[in-house]
mmCIF file of the C-alpha atoms, coordinates in Angstrom:
data_MODEL
# 
_entry.id   MODEL 
# 
loop_
_atom_site.group_PDB 
_atom_site.id 
_atom_site.type_symbol 
_atom_site.label_atom_id 
_atom_site.label_alt_id 
_atom_site.label_comp_id 
_atom_site.label_asym_id 
_atom_site.label_entity_id 
_atom_site.label_seq_id 
_atom_site.pdbx_PDB_ins_code 
_atom_site.Cartn_x 
_atom_site.Cartn_y 
_atom_site.Cartn_z 
_atom_site.occupancy 
_atom_site.B_iso_or_equiv 
_atom_site.pdbx_formal_charge 
_atom_site.auth_seq_id 
_atom_site.auth_comp_id 
_atom_site.auth_asym_id 
_atom_site.auth_atom_id 
_atom_site.pdbx_PDB_model_num 
ATOM 1   C CA . UNK A 1 1   ? -8.878  -4.929  -8.827  1.00 0.00 ? 1   UNK A CA 1 
ATOM 2   C CA . UNK A 1 2   ? -5.237  -4.014  -8.724  1.00 0.00 ? 2   UNK A CA 1 
ATOM 3   C CA . UNK A 1 3   ? -3.987  -1.981  -11.678 1.00 0.00 ? 3   UNK A CA 1 
ATOM 4   C CA . UNK A 1 4   ? -0.505  -1.365  -10.355 1.00 0.00 ? 4   UNK A CA 1 
ATOM 5   C CA . UNK A 1 5   ? 1.587   -1.308  -13.575 1.00 0.00 ? 5   UNK A CA 1 
ATOM 6   C CA . UNK A 1 6   ? 4.096   -3.770  -12.037 1.00 0.00 ? 6   UNK A CA 1 
ATOM 7   C CA . UNK A 1 7   ? 4.496   -1.647  -8.879  1.00 0.00 ? 7   UNK A CA 1 
ATOM 8   C CA . UNK A 1 8   ? 4.249   -4.675  -6.583  1.00 0.00 ? 8   UNK A CA 1 
ATOM 9   C CA . UNK A 1 9   ? 6.869   -6.628  -8.546  1.00 0.00 ? 9   UNK A CA 1 
ATOM 10  C CA . UNK A 1 10  ? 9.120   -3.558  -8.714  1.00 0.00 ? 10  UNK A CA 1 
ATOM 11  C CA . UNK A 1 11  ? 8.863   -2.962  -4.954  1.00 0.00 ? 11  UNK A CA 1 
ATOM 12  C CA . UNK A 1 12  ? 9.448   -6.644  -4.166  1.00 0.00 ? 12  UNK A CA 1 
ATOM 13  C CA . UNK A 1 13  ? 12.511  -6.669  -6.447  1.00 0.00 ? 13  UNK A CA 1 
ATOM 14  C CA . UNK A 1 14  ? 13.918  -3.532  -4.753  1.00 0.00 ? 14  UNK A CA 1 
ATOM 15  C CA . UNK A 1 15  ? 13.389  -5.109  -1.322  1.00 0.00 ? 15  UNK A CA 1 
ATOM 16  C CA . UNK A 1 16  ? 15.050  -8.403  -2.379  1.00 0.00 ? 16  UNK A CA 1 
ATOM 17  C CA . UNK A 1 17  ? 18.018  -6.479  -3.845  1.00 0.00 ? 17  UNK A CA 1 
ATOM 18  C CA . UNK A 1 18  ? 18.449  -4.558  -0.602  1.00 0.00 ? 18  UNK A CA 1 
ATOM 19  C CA . UNK A 1 19  ? 18.281  -7.762  1.465   1.00 0.00 ? 19  UNK A CA 1 
ATOM 20  C CA . UNK A 1 20  ? 20.883  -9.437  -0.776  1.00 0.00 ? 20  UNK A CA 1 
ATOM 21  C CA . UNK A 1 21  ? 23.235  -6.431  -0.630  1.00 0.00 ? 21  UNK A CA 1 
ATOM 22  C CA . UNK A 1 22  ? 22.736  -6.286  3.133   1.00 0.00 ? 22  UNK A CA 1 
ATOM 23  C CA . UNK A 1 23  ? 23.764  -9.959  3.511   1.00 0.00 ? 23  UNK A CA 1 
ATOM 24  C CA . UNK A 1 24  ? 26.879  -9.244  1.397   1.00 0.00 ? 24  UNK A CA 1 
ATOM 25  C CA . UNK A 1 25  ? 27.710  -6.218  3.555   1.00 0.00 ? 25  UNK A CA 1 
ATOM 26  C CA . UNK A 1 26  ? 27.162  -8.120  6.829   1.00 0.00 ? 26  UNK A CA 1 
ATOM 27  C CA . UNK A 1 27  ? 29.483  -10.904 5.674   1.00 0.00 ? 27  UNK A CA 1 
ATOM 28  C CA . UNK A 1 28  ? 32.105  -8.284  4.770   1.00 0.00 ? 28  UNK A CA 1 
ATOM 29  C CA . UNK A 1 29  ? 31.811  -6.613  8.199   1.00 0.00 ? 29  UNK A CA 1 
ATOM 30  C CA . UNK A 1 30  ? 32.315  -9.986  9.914   1.00 0.00 ? 30  UNK A CA 1 
ATOM 31  C CA . UNK A 1 31  ? 35.401  -10.752 7.781   1.00 0.00 ? 31  UNK A CA 1 
ATOM 32  C CA . UNK A 1 32  ? 36.762  -7.259  8.443   1.00 0.00 ? 32  UNK A CA 1 
ATOM 33  C CA . UNK A 1 33  ? 36.225  -7.599  12.212  1.00 0.00 ? 33  UNK A CA 1 
ATOM 34  C CA . UNK A 1 34  ? 38.008  -10.973 12.253  1.00 0.00 ? 34  UNK A CA 1 
ATOM 35  C CA . UNK A 1 35  ? 40.885  -9.575  10.187  1.00 0.00 ? 35  UNK A CA 1 
ATOM 36  C CA . UNK A 1 36  ? 41.291  -6.510  12.435  1.00 0.00 ? 36  UNK A CA 1 
ATOM 37  C CA . UNK A 1 37  ? 41.194  -8.691  15.588  1.00 0.00 ? 37  UNK A CA 1 
ATOM 38  C CA . UNK A 1 38  ? 43.857  -10.999 14.109  1.00 0.00 ? 38  UNK A CA 1 
ATOM 39  C CA . UNK A 1 39  ? 46.041  -8.042  13.106  1.00 0.00 ? 39  UNK A CA 1 
ATOM 40  C CA . UNK A 1 40  ? 45.599  -8.719  9.377   1.00 0.00 ? 40  UNK A CA 1 
ATOM 41  C CA . UNK A 1 41  ? 44.781  -6.037  6.806   1.00 0.00 ? 41  UNK A CA 1 
ATOM 42  C CA . UNK A 1 42  ? 41.048  -5.642  6.172   1.00 0.00 ? 42  UNK A CA 1 
ATOM 43  C CA . UNK A 1 43  ? 39.570  -7.368  3.115   1.00 0.00 ? 43  UNK A CA 1 
ATOM 44  C CA . UNK A 1 44  ? 38.629  -5.411  0.007   1.00 0.00 ? 44  UNK A CA 1 
ATOM 45  C CA . UNK A 1 45  ? 35.212  -3.837  -0.112  1.00 0.00 ? 45  UNK A CA 1 
ATOM 46  C CA . UNK A 1 46  ? 32.559  -6.201  -1.540  1.00 0.00 ? 46  UNK A CA 1 
ATOM 47  C CA . UNK A 1 47  ? 31.179  -5.685  -5.043  1.00 0.00 ? 47  UNK A CA 1 
ATOM 48  C CA . UNK A 1 48  ? 27.628  -4.521  -5.641  1.00 0.00 ? 48  UNK A CA 1 
ATOM 49  C CA . UNK A 1 49  ? 26.089  -7.104  -8.005  1.00 0.00 ? 49  UNK A CA 1 
ATOM 50  C CA . UNK A 1 50  ? 23.303  -4.656  -8.946  1.00 0.00 ? 50  UNK A CA 1 
ATOM 51  C CA . UNK A 1 51  ? 25.561  -1.740  -9.935  1.00 0.00 ? 51  UNK A CA 1 
ATOM 52  C CA . UNK A 1 52  ? 28.182  -3.036  -12.414 1.00 0.00 ? 52  UNK A CA 1 
ATOM 53  C CA . UNK A 1 53  ? 30.112  -4.689  -9.566  1.00 0.00 ? 53  UNK A CA 1 
ATOM 54  C CA . UNK A 1 54  ? 31.248  -1.347  -8.186  1.00 0.00 ? 54  UNK A CA 1 
ATOM 55  C CA . UNK A 1 55  ? 32.703  -1.596  -4.679  1.00 0.00 ? 55  UNK A CA 1 
ATOM 56  C CA . UNK A 1 56  ? 30.268  -1.077  -1.814  1.00 0.00 ? 56  UNK A CA 1 
ATOM 57  C CA . UNK A 1 57  ? 32.009  1.399   0.509   1.00 0.00 ? 57  UNK A CA 1 
ATOM 58  C CA . UNK A 1 58  ? 29.160  1.620   3.016   1.00 0.00 ? 58  UNK A CA 1 
ATOM 59  C CA . UNK A 1 59  ? 26.163  -0.348  4.181   1.00 0.00 ? 59  UNK A CA 1 
ATOM 60  C CA . UNK A 1 60  ? 23.315  -0.424  1.656   1.00 0.00 ? 60  UNK A CA 1 
ATOM 61  C CA . UNK A 1 61  ? 20.371  1.832   2.379   1.00 0.00 ? 61  UNK A CA 1 
ATOM 62  C CA . UNK A 1 62  ? 16.859  0.459   2.510   1.00 0.00 ? 62  UNK A CA 1 
ATOM 63  C CA . UNK A 1 63  ? 14.720  1.553   -0.478  1.00 0.00 ? 63  UNK A CA 1 
ATOM 64  C CA . UNK A 1 64  ? 13.149  4.969   0.068   1.00 0.00 ? 64  UNK A CA 1 
ATOM 65  C CA . UNK A 1 65  ? 9.619   6.072   -0.791  1.00 0.00 ? 65  UNK A CA 1 
ATOM 66  C CA . UNK A 1 66  ? 10.952  7.808   -3.900  1.00 0.00 ? 66  UNK A CA 1 
ATOM 67  C CA . UNK A 1 67  ? 12.553  4.576   -5.131  1.00 0.00 ? 67  UNK A CA 1 
ATOM 68  C CA . UNK A 1 68  ? 9.384   2.524   -4.615  1.00 0.00 ? 68  UNK A CA 1 
ATOM 69  C CA . UNK A 1 69  ? 6.343   2.717   -6.843  1.00 0.00 ? 69  UNK A CA 1 
ATOM 70  C CA . UNK A 1 70  ? 2.900   3.446   -5.428  1.00 0.00 ? 70  UNK A CA 1 
ATOM 71  C CA . UNK A 1 71  ? 0.379   0.760   -6.420  1.00 0.00 ? 71  UNK A CA 1 
ATOM 72  C CA . UNK A 1 72  ? -2.777  1.980   -8.119  1.00 0.00 ? 72  UNK A CA 1 
ATOM 73  C CA . UNK A 1 73  ? -6.193  0.375   -7.886  1.00 0.00 ? 73  UNK A CA 1 
ATOM 74  C CA . UNK A 1 74  ? -9.377  0.607   -9.869  1.00 0.00 ? 74  UNK A CA 1 
ATOM 75  C CA . UNK A 1 75  ? -12.120 2.224   -7.806  1.00 0.00 ? 75  UNK A CA 1 
ATOM 76  C CA . UNK A 1 76  ? -13.981 -0.619  -6.092  1.00 0.00 ? 76  UNK A CA 1 
ATOM 77  C CA . UNK A 1 77  ? -17.285 1.252   -6.171  1.00 0.00 ? 77  UNK A CA 1 
ATOM 78  C CA . UNK A 1 78  ? -18.505 -1.137  -8.851  1.00 0.00 ? 78  UNK A CA 1 
ATOM 79  C CA . UNK A 1 79  ? -18.421 -3.892  -6.236  1.00 0.00 ? 79  UNK A CA 1 
ATOM 80  C CA . UNK A 1 80  ? -19.640 -1.841  -3.260  1.00 0.00 ? 80  UNK A CA 1 
ATOM 81  C CA . UNK A 1 81  ? -23.096 -2.528  -2.016  1.00 0.00 ? 81  UNK A CA 1 
ATOM 82  C CA . UNK A 1 82  ? -25.289 -3.315  0.934   1.00 0.00 ? 82  UNK A CA 1 
ATOM 83  C CA . UNK A 1 83  ? -27.070 -6.598  1.377   1.00 0.00 ? 83  UNK A CA 1 
ATOM 84  C CA . UNK A 1 84  ? -29.617 -5.748  4.050   1.00 0.00 ? 84  UNK A CA 1 
ATOM 85  C CA . UNK A 1 85  ? -31.311 -2.567  5.101   1.00 0.00 ? 85  UNK A CA 1 
ATOM 86  C CA . UNK A 1 86  ? -30.334 -1.587  8.644   1.00 0.00 ? 86  UNK A CA 1 
ATOM 87  C CA . UNK A 1 87  ? -27.380 -3.997  8.887   1.00 0.00 ? 87  UNK A CA 1 
ATOM 88  C CA . UNK A 1 88  ? -23.821 -4.107  7.596   1.00 0.00 ? 88  UNK A CA 1 
ATOM 89  C CA . UNK A 1 89  ? -23.796 -7.920  7.439   1.00 0.00 ? 89  UNK A CA 1 
ATOM 90  C CA . UNK A 1 90  ? -22.552 -8.878  3.979   1.00 0.00 ? 90  UNK A CA 1 
ATOM 91  C CA . UNK A 1 91  ? -21.788 -5.281  3.065   1.00 0.00 ? 91  UNK A CA 1 
ATOM 92  C CA . UNK A 1 92  ? -18.763 -4.671  0.843   1.00 0.00 ? 92  UNK A CA 1 
ATOM 93  C CA . UNK A 1 93  ? -18.734 -0.956  1.631   1.00 0.00 ? 93  UNK A CA 1 
ATOM 94  C CA . UNK A 1 94  ? -15.517 0.146   3.391   1.00 0.00 ? 94  UNK A CA 1 
ATOM 95  C CA . UNK A 1 95  ? -17.467 2.782   5.366   1.00 0.00 ? 95  UNK A CA 1 
ATOM 96  C CA . UNK A 1 96  ? -20.129 0.214   6.332   1.00 0.00 ? 96  UNK A CA 1 
ATOM 97  C CA . UNK A 1 97  ? -22.632 2.743   4.923   1.00 0.00 ? 97  UNK A CA 1 
ATOM 98  C CA . UNK A 1 98  ? -22.322 5.026   7.960   1.00 0.00 ? 98  UNK A CA 1 
ATOM 99  C CA . UNK A 1 99  ? -21.885 8.770   8.014   1.00 0.00 ? 99  UNK A CA 1 
ATOM 100 C CA . UNK A 1 100 ? -20.075 10.417  10.880  1.00 0.00 ? 100 UNK A CA 1 
ATOM 101 C CA . UNK A 1 101 ? -22.010 13.169  12.599  1.00 0.00 ? 101 UNK A CA 1 
ATOM 102 C CA . UNK A 1 102 ? -21.135 15.739  15.234  1.00 0.00 ? 102 UNK A CA 1 
ATOM 103 C CA . UNK A 1 103 ? -19.026 14.364  18.083  1.00 0.00 ? 103 UNK A CA 1 
ATOM 104 C CA . UNK A 1 104 ? -18.148 11.177  16.200  1.00 0.00 ? 104 UNK A CA 1 
ATOM 105 C CA . UNK A 1 105 ? -21.660 9.722   16.221  1.00 0.00 ? 105 UNK A CA 1 
ATOM 106 C CA . UNK A 1 106 ? -22.327 7.371   13.325  1.00 0.00 ? 106 UNK A CA 1 
ATOM 107 C CA . UNK A 1 107 ? -25.612 7.146   11.511  1.00 0.00 ? 107 UNK A CA 1 
ATOM 108 C CA . UNK A 1 108 ? -26.502 4.724   8.719   1.00 0.00 ? 108 UNK A CA 1 
ATOM 109 C CA . UNK A 1 109 ? -27.411 6.098   5.333   1.00 0.00 ? 109 UNK A CA 1 
ATOM 110 C CA . UNK A 1 110 ? -31.068 5.715   4.424   1.00 0.00 ? 110 UNK A CA 1 
ATOM 111 C CA . UNK A 1 111 ? -32.512 3.511   1.719   1.00 0.00 ? 111 UNK A CA 1 
ATOM 112 C CA . UNK A 1 112 ? -34.639 4.660   -1.204  1.00 0.00 ? 112 UNK A CA 1 
ATOM 113 C CA . UNK A 1 113 ? -36.872 2.932   -3.705  1.00 0.00 ? 113 UNK A CA 1 
ATOM 114 C CA . UNK A 1 114 ? -35.221 2.762   -7.145  1.00 0.00 ? 114 UNK A CA 1 
ATOM 115 C CA . UNK A 1 115 ? -37.404 0.980   -9.661  1.00 0.00 ? 115 UNK A CA 1 
ATOM 116 C CA . UNK A 1 116 ? -38.454 -2.259  -8.027  1.00 0.00 ? 116 UNK A CA 1 
ATOM 117 C CA . UNK A 1 117 ? -35.466 -2.343  -5.617  1.00 0.00 ? 117 UNK A CA 1 
ATOM 118 C CA . UNK A 1 118 ? -34.556 -0.577  -2.404  1.00 0.00 ? 118 UNK A CA 1 
ATOM 119 C CA . UNK A 1 119 ? -30.968 0.699   -2.486  1.00 0.00 ? 119 UNK A CA 1 
ATOM 120 C CA . UNK A 1 120 ? -28.625 2.358   -0.011  1.00 0.00 ? 120 UNK A CA 1 
ATOM 121 C CA . UNK A 1 121 ? -27.879 6.071   -0.399  1.00 0.00 ? 121 UNK A CA 1 
ATOM 122 C CA . UNK A 1 122 ? -24.250 5.695   0.710   1.00 0.00 ? 122 UNK A CA 1 
ATOM 123 C CA . UNK A 1 123 ? -22.017 7.795   -1.625  1.00 0.00 ? 123 UNK A CA 1 
ATOM 124 C CA . UNK A 1 124 ? -19.454 4.998   -1.949  1.00 0.00 ? 124 UNK A CA 1 
ATOM 125 C CA . UNK A 1 125 ? -22.086 2.396   -2.807  1.00 0.00 ? 125 UNK A CA 1 
ATOM 126 C CA . UNK A 1 126 ? -23.746 4.670   -5.376  1.00 0.00 ? 126 UNK A CA 1 
ATOM 127 C CA . UNK A 1 127 ? -20.500 5.903   -6.992  1.00 0.00 ? 127 UNK A CA 1 
ATOM 128 C CA . UNK A 1 128 ? -20.486 4.945   -10.717 1.00 0.00 ? 128 UNK A CA 1 
ATOM 129 C CA . UNK A 1 129 ? -16.878 5.938   -11.524 1.00 0.00 ? 129 UNK A CA 1 
ATOM 130 C CA . UNK A 1 130 ? -14.141 3.932   -13.239 1.00 0.00 ? 130 UNK A CA 1 
ATOM 131 C CA . UNK A 1 131 ? -11.163 5.862   -11.835 1.00 0.00 ? 131 UNK A CA 1 
ATOM 132 C CA . UNK A 1 132 ? -7.696  4.663   -10.863 1.00 0.00 ? 132 UNK A CA 1 
ATOM 133 C CA . UNK A 1 133 ? -6.305  5.856   -7.548  1.00 0.00 ? 133 UNK A CA 1 
ATOM 134 C CA . UNK A 1 134 ? -3.288  5.251   -5.362  1.00 0.00 ? 134 UNK A CA 1 
ATOM 135 C CA . UNK A 1 135 ? -3.923  2.609   -2.724  1.00 0.00 ? 135 UNK A CA 1 
ATOM 136 C CA . UNK A 1 136 ? -2.736  4.800   0.147   1.00 0.00 ? 136 UNK A CA 1 
ATOM 137 C CA . UNK A 1 137 ? -5.327  7.481   -0.780  1.00 0.00 ? 137 UNK A CA 1 
ATOM 138 C CA . UNK A 1 138 ? -8.332  5.178   -0.262  1.00 0.00 ? 138 UNK A CA 1 
ATOM 139 C CA . UNK A 1 139 ? -9.315  6.404   3.212   1.00 0.00 ? 139 UNK A CA 1 
ATOM 140 C CA . UNK A 1 140 ? -8.865  10.065  2.272   1.00 0.00 ? 140 UNK A CA 1 
ATOM 141 C CA . UNK A 1 141 ? -11.094 9.619   -0.797  1.00 0.00 ? 141 UNK A CA 1 
ATOM 142 C CA . UNK A 1 142 ? -13.752 7.846   1.281   1.00 0.00 ? 142 UNK A CA 1 
ATOM 143 C CA . UNK A 1 143 ? -13.757 10.607  3.864   1.00 0.00 ? 143 UNK A CA 1 
ATOM 144 C CA . UNK A 1 144 ? -14.021 13.280  1.165   1.00 0.00 ? 144 UNK A CA 1 
ATOM 145 C CA . UNK A 1 145 ? -17.015 11.500  -0.384  1.00 0.00 ? 145 UNK A CA 1 
ATOM 146 C CA . UNK A 1 146 ? -18.644 11.128  3.017   1.00 0.00 ? 146 UNK A CA 1 
ATOM 147 C CA . UNK A 1 147 ? -18.165 14.835  3.718   1.00 0.00 ? 147 UNK A CA 1 
ATOM 148 C CA . UNK A 1 148 ? -19.797 15.729  0.385   1.00 0.00 ? 148 UNK A CA 1 
ATOM 149 C CA . UNK A 1 149 ? -22.909 13.682  1.126   1.00 0.00 ? 149 UNK A CA 1 
# 
């Protein structure tokens, strides 16, 4: 579940603004090149429609990481789970319920009896949290949980 506080819309808007300003700048550069080749004076700098129509004196810069918002997500552990013991078919676990051993060997987490059900012992599948996290931290969080187990 995405809980991004309009981060996606904000980032899309920033990207669209940059693309629009870039088209304006490219058209200006073409007009300036034609004018210089014809011996005419160069045209006036174009106006930036997103900054009180101030003149754009250089090419617009693509949005930086600082200008973009980082989307946040609700921890998907509520939806993580294994369907079949010994197989990752139908599993919603991003680690596929495997722990990484020495030398990169993978081993599946065991299953235990809990009440009248057998459940996986994978730390991501058993996580009961309701935390928000940044989307680009997902793999780091998963690895940290796997290392704890």
